[in-house]
mmCIF file of the C-alpha atoms, coordinates in Angstrom:
data_MODEL
# 
_entry.id   MODEL 
# 
loop_
_atom_site.group_PDB 
_atom_site.id 
_atom_site.type_symbol 
_atom_site.label_atom_id 
_atom_site.label_alt_id 
_atom_site.label_comp_id 
_atom_site.label_asym_id 
_atom_site.label_entity_id 
_atom_site.label_seq_id 
_atom_site.pdbx_PDB_ins_code 
_atom_site.Cartn_x 
_atom_site.Cartn_y 
_atom_site.Cartn_z 
_atom_site.occupancy 
_atom_site.B_iso_or_equiv 
_atom_site.pdbx_formal_charge 
_atom_site.auth_seq_id 
_atom_site.auth_comp_id 
_atom_site.auth_asym_id 
_atom_site.auth_atom_id 
_atom_site.pdbx_PDB_model_num 
ATOM 1   C CA . MET A 1 1   ? -31.918 -42.917 -35.438 1.00 0.00 ? 1   MET A CA 1 
ATOM 2   C CA . ASP A 1 2   ? -31.841 -38.928 -34.836 1.00 0.00 ? 2   ASP A CA 1 
ATOM 3   C CA . ALA A 1 3   ? -30.027 -39.679 -31.090 1.00 0.00 ? 3   ALA A CA 1 
ATOM 4   C CA . THR A 1 4   ? -26.563 -39.698 -32.715 1.00 0.00 ? 4   THR A CA 1 
ATOM 5   C CA . LEU A 1 5   ? -27.012 -37.268 -35.861 1.00 0.00 ? 5   LEU A CA 1 
ATOM 6   C CA . ARG A 1 6   ? -24.628 -34.553 -34.844 1.00 0.00 ? 6   ARG A CA 1 
ATOM 7   C CA . LEU A 1 7   ? -25.261 -30.885 -36.258 1.00 0.00 ? 7   LEU A CA 1 
ATOM 8   C CA . HIS A 1 8   ? -23.036 -28.316 -35.946 1.00 0.00 ? 8   HIS A CA 1 
ATOM 9   C CA . SER A 1 9   ? -23.081 -24.385 -36.027 1.00 0.00 ? 9   SER A CA 1 
ATOM 10  C CA . LEU A 1 10  ? -19.611 -23.388 -36.543 1.00 0.00 ? 10  LEU A CA 1 
ATOM 11  C CA . PRO A 1 11  ? -18.330 -19.992 -36.243 1.00 0.00 ? 11  PRO A CA 1 
ATOM 12  C CA . PHE A 1 12  ? -16.969 -17.595 -38.523 1.00 0.00 ? 12  PHE A CA 1 
ATOM 13  C CA . SER A 1 13  ? -13.910 -17.553 -36.312 1.00 0.00 ? 13  SER A CA 1 
ATOM 14  C CA . SER A 1 14  ? -12.629 -21.386 -36.518 1.00 0.00 ? 14  SER A CA 1 
ATOM 15  C CA . VAL A 1 15  ? -10.883 -22.494 -39.618 1.00 0.00 ? 15  VAL A CA 1 
ATOM 16  C CA . ARG A 1 16  ? -12.728 -25.378 -39.714 1.00 0.00 ? 16  ARG A CA 1 
ATOM 17  C CA . THR A 1 17  ? -15.786 -23.222 -40.714 1.00 0.00 ? 17  THR A CA 1 
ATOM 18  C CA . TYR A 1 18  ? -13.641 -22.257 -43.712 1.00 0.00 ? 18  TYR A CA 1 
ATOM 19  C CA . LEU A 1 19  ? -12.363 -25.516 -44.413 1.00 0.00 ? 19  LEU A CA 1 
ATOM 20  C CA . THR A 1 20  ? -15.572 -27.293 -44.391 1.00 0.00 ? 20  THR A CA 1 
ATOM 21  C CA . ALA A 1 21  ? -17.145 -24.658 -46.717 1.00 0.00 ? 21  ALA A CA 1 
ATOM 22  C CA . ALA A 1 22  ? -14.320 -25.326 -49.149 1.00 0.00 ? 22  ALA A CA 1 
ATOM 23  C CA . LEU A 1 23  ? -15.076 -29.014 -49.294 1.00 0.00 ? 23  LEU A CA 1 
ATOM 24  C CA . PHE A 1 24  ? -18.661 -28.260 -49.745 1.00 0.00 ? 24  PHE A CA 1 
ATOM 25  C CA . VAL A 1 25  ? -17.906 -25.483 -52.828 1.00 0.00 ? 25  VAL A CA 1 
ATOM 26  C CA . ILE A 1 26  ? -15.434 -27.993 -54.165 1.00 0.00 ? 26  ILE A CA 1 
ATOM 27  C CA . GLY A 1 27  ? -18.769 -30.340 -53.926 1.00 0.00 ? 27  GLY A CA 1 
ATOM 28  C CA . ASN A 1 28  ? -21.129 -27.638 -55.961 1.00 0.00 ? 28  ASN A CA 1 
ATOM 29  C CA . ILE A 1 29  ? -18.650 -27.440 -58.686 1.00 0.00 ? 29  ILE A CA 1 
ATOM 30  C CA . ALA A 1 30  ? -17.991 -30.930 -59.614 1.00 0.00 ? 30  ALA A CA 1 
ATOM 31  C CA . LEU A 1 31  ? -21.901 -31.870 -59.066 1.00 0.00 ? 31  LEU A CA 1 
ATOM 32  C CA . PRO A 1 32  ? -22.700 -29.524 -61.900 1.00 0.00 ? 32  PRO A CA 1 
ATOM 33  C CA . GLN A 1 33  ? -20.225 -30.369 -64.101 1.00 0.00 ? 33  GLN A CA 1 
ATOM 34  C CA . LEU A 1 34  ? -21.114 -34.206 -63.962 1.00 0.00 ? 34  LEU A CA 1 
ATOM 35  C CA . LEU A 1 35  ? -24.719 -33.181 -64.660 1.00 0.00 ? 35  LEU A CA 1 
ATOM 36  C CA . HIS A 1 36  ? -24.515 -30.511 -66.843 1.00 0.00 ? 36  HIS A CA 1 
ATOM 37  C CA . LEU A 1 37  ? -22.908 -33.689 -69.210 1.00 0.00 ? 37  LEU A CA 1 
ATOM 38  C CA . VAL A 1 38  ? -26.629 -34.436 -69.290 1.00 0.00 ? 38  VAL A CA 1 
ATOM 39  C CA . PRO A 1 39  ? -28.576 -32.251 -71.710 1.00 0.00 ? 39  PRO A CA 1 
ATOM 40  C CA . GLN A 1 40  ? -30.787 -29.614 -69.633 1.00 0.00 ? 40  GLN A CA 1 
ATOM 41  C CA . GLY A 1 41  ? -28.645 -31.305 -66.552 1.00 0.00 ? 41  GLY A CA 1 
ATOM 42  C CA . GLY A 1 42  ? -28.332 -28.254 -64.681 1.00 0.00 ? 42  GLY A CA 1 
ATOM 43  C CA . VAL A 1 43  ? -32.045 -26.643 -64.978 1.00 0.00 ? 43  VAL A CA 1 
ATOM 44  C CA . THR A 1 44  ? -33.448 -30.559 -64.203 1.00 0.00 ? 44  THR A CA 1 
ATOM 45  C CA . TRP A 1 45  ? -31.115 -31.850 -61.430 1.00 0.00 ? 45  TRP A CA 1 
ATOM 46  C CA . LEU A 1 46  ? -30.475 -27.808 -59.553 1.00 0.00 ? 46  LEU A CA 1 
ATOM 47  C CA . PRO A 1 47  ? -26.457 -29.093 -58.925 1.00 0.00 ? 47  PRO A CA 1 
ATOM 48  C CA . ILE A 1 48  ? -25.463 -26.178 -57.577 1.00 0.00 ? 48  ILE A CA 1 
ATOM 49  C CA . TYR A 1 49  ? -27.638 -26.204 -54.654 1.00 0.00 ? 49  TYR A CA 1 
ATOM 50  C CA . PHE A 1 50  ? -26.942 -29.705 -53.290 1.00 0.00 ? 50  PHE A CA 1 
ATOM 51  C CA . PHE A 1 51  ? -24.256 -29.248 -51.111 1.00 0.00 ? 51  PHE A CA 1 
ATOM 52  C CA . THR A 1 52  ? -25.240 -25.731 -49.476 1.00 0.00 ? 52  THR A CA 1 
ATOM 53  C CA . LEU A 1 53  ? -28.111 -27.667 -48.317 1.00 0.00 ? 53  LEU A CA 1 
ATOM 54  C CA . VAL A 1 54  ? -25.778 -30.653 -46.774 1.00 0.00 ? 54  VAL A CA 1 
ATOM 55  C CA . GLY A 1 55  ? -23.670 -27.960 -45.340 1.00 0.00 ? 55  GLY A CA 1 
ATOM 56  C CA . ALA A 1 56  ? -25.849 -25.711 -44.023 1.00 0.00 ? 56  ALA A CA 1 
ATOM 57  C CA . TYR A 1 57  ? -27.840 -28.127 -42.495 1.00 0.00 ? 57  TYR A CA 1 
ATOM 58  C CA . LYS A 1 58  ? -25.245 -30.392 -41.109 1.00 0.00 ? 58  LYS A CA 1 
ATOM 59  C CA . TYR A 1 59  ? -22.632 -27.619 -40.143 1.00 0.00 ? 59  TYR A CA 1 
ATOM 60  C CA . GLY A 1 60  ? -24.606 -24.315 -39.764 1.00 0.00 ? 60  GLY A CA 1 
ATOM 61  C CA . TRP A 1 61  ? -26.047 -21.258 -41.508 1.00 0.00 ? 61  TRP A CA 1 
ATOM 62  C CA . ARG A 1 62  ? -21.986 -19.954 -41.719 1.00 0.00 ? 62  ARG A CA 1 
ATOM 63  C CA . VAL A 1 63  ? -20.826 -22.657 -43.695 1.00 0.00 ? 63  VAL A CA 1 
ATOM 64  C CA . GLY A 1 64  ? -24.083 -22.821 -45.843 1.00 0.00 ? 64  GLY A CA 1 
ATOM 65  C CA . LEU A 1 65  ? -23.394 -18.856 -46.545 1.00 0.00 ? 65  LEU A CA 1 
ATOM 66  C CA . LEU A 1 66  ? -19.986 -19.444 -47.555 1.00 0.00 ? 66  LEU A CA 1 
ATOM 67  C CA . THR A 1 67  ? -20.972 -22.185 -49.841 1.00 0.00 ? 67  THR A CA 1 
ATOM 68  C CA . ALA A 1 68  ? -23.610 -20.384 -50.936 1.00 0.00 ? 68  ALA A CA 1 
ATOM 69  C CA . LEU A 1 69  ? -21.836 -16.898 -52.142 1.00 0.00 ? 69  LEU A CA 1 
ATOM 70  C CA . ALA A 1 70  ? -18.603 -19.266 -53.501 1.00 0.00 ? 70  ALA A CA 1 
ATOM 71  C CA . SER A 1 71  ? -20.214 -21.508 -55.215 1.00 0.00 ? 71  SER A CA 1 
ATOM 72  C CA . PRO A 1 72  ? -22.025 -20.039 -58.295 1.00 0.00 ? 72  PRO A CA 1 
ATOM 73  C CA . VAL A 1 73  ? -19.329 -17.327 -58.218 1.00 0.00 ? 73  VAL A CA 1 
ATOM 74  C CA . VAL A 1 74  ? -16.570 -19.682 -59.052 1.00 0.00 ? 74  VAL A CA 1 
ATOM 75  C CA . ASN A 1 75  ? -19.079 -22.325 -61.296 1.00 0.00 ? 75  ASN A CA 1 
ATOM 76  C CA . SER A 1 76  ? -19.552 -18.906 -63.411 1.00 0.00 ? 76  SER A CA 1 
ATOM 77  C CA . LEU A 1 77  ? -15.547 -17.872 -63.758 1.00 0.00 ? 77  LEU A CA 1 
ATOM 78  C CA . MET A 1 78  ? -14.230 -21.381 -64.065 1.00 0.00 ? 78  MET A CA 1 
ATOM 79  C CA . PHE A 1 79  ? -16.985 -22.735 -66.718 1.00 0.00 ? 79  PHE A CA 1 
ATOM 80  C CA . GLY A 1 80  ? -19.112 -20.233 -67.219 1.00 0.00 ? 80  GLY A CA 1 
ATOM 81  C CA . MET A 1 81  ? -22.014 -21.538 -66.155 1.00 0.00 ? 81  MET A CA 1 
ATOM 82  C CA . PRO A 1 82  ? -24.155 -20.426 -64.373 1.00 0.00 ? 82  PRO A CA 1 
ATOM 83  C CA . PRO A 1 83  ? -24.396 -17.629 -66.663 1.00 0.00 ? 83  PRO A CA 1 
ATOM 84  C CA . VAL A 1 84  ? -23.234 -14.101 -65.233 1.00 0.00 ? 84  VAL A CA 1 
ATOM 85  C CA . ALA A 1 85  ? -27.097 -12.721 -65.553 1.00 0.00 ? 85  ALA A CA 1 
ATOM 86  C CA . ALA A 1 86  ? -28.302 -15.752 -63.736 1.00 0.00 ? 86  ALA A CA 1 
ATOM 87  C CA . LEU A 1 87  ? -26.322 -15.272 -60.888 1.00 0.00 ? 87  LEU A CA 1 
ATOM 88  C CA . PRO A 1 88  ? -28.267 -12.673 -58.897 1.00 0.00 ? 88  PRO A CA 1 
ATOM 89  C CA . ALA A 1 89  ? -31.302 -15.191 -59.092 1.00 0.00 ? 89  ALA A CA 1 
ATOM 90  C CA . ILE A 1 90  ? -28.910 -18.406 -58.204 1.00 0.00 ? 90  ILE A CA 1 
ATOM 91  C CA . MET A 1 91  ? -27.311 -16.544 -55.184 1.00 0.00 ? 91  MET A CA 1 
ATOM 92  C CA . LEU A 1 92  ? -30.315 -15.128 -54.059 1.00 0.00 ? 92  LEU A CA 1 
ATOM 93  C CA . LYS A 1 93  ? -32.031 -18.965 -53.871 1.00 0.00 ? 93  LYS A CA 1 
ATOM 94  C CA . SER A 1 94  ? -28.638 -20.165 -52.376 1.00 0.00 ? 94  SER A CA 1 
ATOM 95  C CA . VAL A 1 95  ? -28.603 -17.491 -49.437 1.00 0.00 ? 95  VAL A CA 1 
ATOM 96  C CA . LEU A 1 96  ? -32.164 -18.157 -48.572 1.00 0.00 ? 96  LEU A CA 1 
ATOM 97  C CA . LEU A 1 97  ? -31.471 -21.885 -49.114 1.00 0.00 ? 97  LEU A CA 1 
ATOM 98  C CA . ALA A 1 98  ? -28.553 -21.748 -46.687 1.00 0.00 ? 98  ALA A CA 1 
ATOM 99  C CA . LEU A 1 99  ? -30.507 -19.110 -43.820 1.00 0.00 ? 99  LEU A CA 1 
ATOM 100 C CA . ILE A 1 100 ? -33.425 -21.499 -43.838 1.00 0.00 ? 100 ILE A CA 1 
ATOM 101 C CA . ALA A 1 101 ? -31.630 -24.974 -43.633 1.00 0.00 ? 101 ALA A CA 1 
ATOM 102 C CA . GLY A 1 102 ? -29.001 -23.750 -40.973 1.00 0.00 ? 102 GLY A CA 1 
ATOM 103 C CA . TRP A 1 103 ? -32.400 -22.413 -39.227 1.00 0.00 ? 103 TRP A CA 1 
ATOM 104 C CA . THR A 1 104 ? -34.446 -25.194 -39.372 1.00 0.00 ? 104 THR A CA 1 
ATOM 105 C CA . ALA A 1 105 ? -31.523 -27.553 -38.249 1.00 0.00 ? 105 ALA A CA 1 
ATOM 106 C CA . SER A 1 106 ? -30.656 -25.258 -35.123 1.00 0.00 ? 106 SER A CA 1 
ATOM 107 C CA . CYS A 1 107 ? -34.508 -25.392 -34.366 1.00 0.00 ? 107 CYS A CA 1 
ATOM 108 C CA . PHE A 1 108 ? -35.328 -28.941 -34.504 1.00 0.00 ? 108 PHE A CA 1 
ATOM 109 C CA . ASN A 1 109 ? -31.841 -30.525 -34.003 1.00 0.00 ? 109 ASN A CA 1 
ATOM 110 C CA . LYS A 1 110 ? -32.648 -33.284 -36.716 1.00 0.00 ? 110 LYS A CA 1 
ATOM 111 C CA . ALA A 1 111 ? -33.138 -33.702 -40.138 1.00 0.00 ? 111 ALA A CA 1 
ATOM 112 C CA . SER A 1 112 ? -36.175 -35.512 -41.410 1.00 0.00 ? 112 SER A CA 1 
ATOM 113 C CA . LEU A 1 113 ? -37.864 -35.829 -45.224 1.00 0.00 ? 113 LEU A CA 1 
ATOM 114 C CA . LEU A 1 114 ? -40.629 -33.503 -43.882 1.00 0.00 ? 114 LEU A CA 1 
ATOM 115 C CA . MET A 1 115 ? -37.968 -31.023 -42.723 1.00 0.00 ? 115 MET A CA 1 
ATOM 116 C CA . LEU A 1 116 ? -36.071 -31.257 -45.682 1.00 0.00 ? 116 LEU A CA 1 
ATOM 117 C CA . VAL A 1 117 ? -39.516 -30.551 -48.055 1.00 0.00 ? 117 VAL A CA 1 
ATOM 118 C CA . ALA A 1 118 ? -40.536 -27.760 -45.985 1.00 0.00 ? 118 ALA A CA 1 
ATOM 119 C CA . VAL A 1 119 ? -36.657 -26.047 -46.330 1.00 0.00 ? 119 VAL A CA 1 
ATOM 120 C CA . VAL A 1 120 ? -36.618 -26.763 -50.331 1.00 0.00 ? 120 VAL A CA 1 
ATOM 121 C CA . LEU A 1 121 ? -40.169 -25.570 -50.979 1.00 0.00 ? 121 LEU A CA 1 
ATOM 122 C CA . GLY A 1 122 ? -39.152 -22.733 -48.333 1.00 0.00 ? 122 GLY A CA 1 
ATOM 123 C CA . TYR A 1 123 ? -35.985 -21.408 -50.451 1.00 0.00 ? 123 TYR A CA 1 
ATOM 124 C CA . GLN A 1 124 ? -37.734 -22.172 -53.590 1.00 0.00 ? 124 GLN A CA 1 
ATOM 125 C CA . VAL A 1 125 ? -41.157 -20.402 -53.252 1.00 0.00 ? 125 VAL A CA 1 
ATOM 126 C CA . LEU A 1 126 ? -39.202 -17.057 -51.825 1.00 0.00 ? 126 LEU A CA 1 
ATOM 127 C CA . GLY A 1 127 ? -36.657 -17.752 -54.123 1.00 0.00 ? 127 GLY A CA 1 
ATOM 128 C CA . THR A 1 128 ? -38.893 -17.564 -56.971 1.00 0.00 ? 128 THR A CA 1 
ATOM 129 C CA . LEU A 1 129 ? -41.238 -14.127 -55.808 1.00 0.00 ? 129 LEU A CA 1 
ATOM 130 C CA . GLY A 1 130 ? -37.429 -12.658 -55.749 1.00 0.00 ? 130 GLY A CA 1 
ATOM 131 C CA . GLU A 1 131 ? -36.505 -13.650 -58.712 1.00 0.00 ? 131 GLU A CA 1 
ATOM 132 C CA . TRP A 1 132 ? -39.742 -12.927 -60.300 1.00 0.00 ? 132 TRP A CA 1 
ATOM 133 C CA . VAL A 1 133 ? -39.365 -8.851  -58.777 1.00 0.00 ? 133 VAL A CA 1 
ATOM 134 C CA . MET A 1 134 ? -35.491 -9.147  -60.171 1.00 0.00 ? 134 MET A CA 1 
ATOM 135 C CA . LYS A 1 135 ? -36.610 -10.532 -63.937 1.00 0.00 ? 135 LYS A CA 1 
ATOM 136 C CA . ALA A 1 136 ? -40.261 -8.928  -64.109 1.00 0.00 ? 136 ALA A CA 1 
ATOM 137 C CA . ASP A 1 137 ? -41.152 -12.444 -65.744 1.00 0.00 ? 137 ASP A CA 1 
ATOM 138 C CA . PHE A 1 138 ? -43.203 -15.118 -63.627 1.00 0.00 ? 138 PHE A CA 1 
ATOM 139 C CA . TYR A 1 139 ? -42.987 -17.635 -65.980 1.00 0.00 ? 139 TYR A CA 1 
ATOM 140 C CA . ALA A 1 140 ? -39.136 -17.484 -66.085 1.00 0.00 ? 140 ALA A CA 1 
ATOM 141 C CA . ALA A 1 141 ? -39.454 -17.119 -62.465 1.00 0.00 ? 141 ALA A CA 1 
ATOM 142 C CA . CYS A 1 142 ? -41.354 -20.322 -62.033 1.00 0.00 ? 142 CYS A CA 1 
ATOM 143 C CA . GLN A 1 143 ? -38.566 -22.403 -63.679 1.00 0.00 ? 143 GLN A CA 1 
ATOM 144 C CA . ASP A 1 144 ? -37.602 -24.240 -60.838 1.00 0.00 ? 144 ASP A CA 1 
ATOM 145 C CA . PHE A 1 145 ? -40.652 -25.475 -60.191 1.00 0.00 ? 145 PHE A CA 1 
ATOM 146 C CA . ARG A 1 146 ? -41.663 -26.242 -64.294 1.00 0.00 ? 146 ARG A CA 1 
ATOM 147 C CA . ILE A 1 147 ? -38.252 -27.853 -65.016 1.00 0.00 ? 147 ILE A CA 1 
ATOM 148 C CA . GLY A 1 148 ? -36.215 -28.621 -61.653 1.00 0.00 ? 148 GLY A CA 1 
ATOM 149 C CA . ILE A 1 149 ? -38.828 -31.107 -59.803 1.00 0.00 ? 149 ILE A CA 1 
ATOM 150 C CA . PRO A 1 150 ? -36.178 -34.034 -60.172 1.00 0.00 ? 150 PRO A CA 1 
ATOM 151 C CA . GLY A 1 151 ? -33.527 -31.194 -58.589 1.00 0.00 ? 151 GLY A CA 1 
ATOM 152 C CA . MET A 1 152 ? -35.652 -30.375 -55.996 1.00 0.00 ? 152 MET A CA 1 
ATOM 153 C CA . LEU A 1 153 ? -36.556 -34.445 -54.987 1.00 0.00 ? 153 LEU A CA 1 
ATOM 154 C CA . LEU A 1 154 ? -32.639 -34.763 -55.309 1.00 0.00 ? 154 LEU A CA 1 
ATOM 155 C CA . GLN A 1 155 ? -32.088 -32.253 -52.622 1.00 0.00 ? 155 GLN A CA 1 
ATOM 156 C CA . ILE A 1 156 ? -34.290 -33.454 -50.342 1.00 0.00 ? 156 ILE A CA 1 
ATOM 157 C CA . ILE A 1 157 ? -33.988 -37.409 -50.299 1.00 0.00 ? 157 ILE A CA 1 
ATOM 158 C CA . GLY A 1 158 ? -30.069 -37.237 -51.470 1.00 0.00 ? 158 GLY A CA 1 
ATOM 159 C CA . GLY A 1 159 ? -29.535 -34.195 -48.728 1.00 0.00 ? 159 GLY A CA 1 
ATOM 160 C CA . TRP A 1 160 ? -31.228 -36.634 -46.306 1.00 0.00 ? 160 TRP A CA 1 
ATOM 161 C CA . ILE A 1 161 ? -29.320 -39.980 -46.898 1.00 0.00 ? 161 ILE A CA 1 
ATOM 162 C CA . MET A 1 162 ? -25.856 -37.715 -46.919 1.00 0.00 ? 162 MET A CA 1 
ATOM 163 C CA . ILE A 1 163 ? -27.079 -35.519 -43.526 1.00 0.00 ? 163 ILE A CA 1 
ATOM 164 C CA . ASN A 1 164 ? -28.480 -38.719 -41.843 1.00 0.00 ? 164 ASN A CA 1 
ATOM 165 C CA . PHE A 1 165 ? -26.095 -41.748 -43.075 1.00 0.00 ? 165 PHE A CA 1 
ATOM 166 C CA . VAL A 1 166 ? -23.048 -40.587 -45.069 1.00 0.00 ? 166 VAL A CA 1 
ATOM 167 C CA . ILE A 1 167 ? -21.882 -37.860 -42.703 1.00 0.00 ? 167 ILE A CA 1 
ATOM 168 C CA . ARG A 1 168 ? -23.695 -38.561 -39.980 1.00 0.00 ? 168 ARG A CA 1 
ATOM 169 C CA . ARG A 1 169 ? -21.123 -38.425 -36.804 1.00 0.00 ? 169 ARG A CA 1 
ATOM 170 C CA . ASN A 1 170 ? -18.777 -35.807 -38.188 1.00 0.00 ? 170 ASN A CA 1 
# 
């Protein structure tokens, strides 16, 4: 299975990098809008991170970083979600996710469930620590671990499916 999986590291100088990131930003706009129709959908399903994970893992940290920075800002400007006050913590976690996913993909050149568990736990633990420093409120910083377990599982399982089957050969 892993033999035909192609992972990329697109450079900032390539137009393909920006086009690919734009597609993942669109995904990170559409998925949250869909899941925000469900009560507590955003905090439960953590949809703003999904395509950042897939983009960074499949196309490299640069695509992930562009997606991580643009998605929360565009969503906030267009729809008011996430609220501006939440942007620093969400962007911290998004950037950590992009960097950790891109690094993991480049080091191991495959996408297993175990690796995606490590990526998701890595960005969540580091992001929670950063959010705790920002907010000085450990309980609030742990919200993703209290409420967002379904979203983390979506990132792990859904991300694995997207990377290994949906966009496998691209």
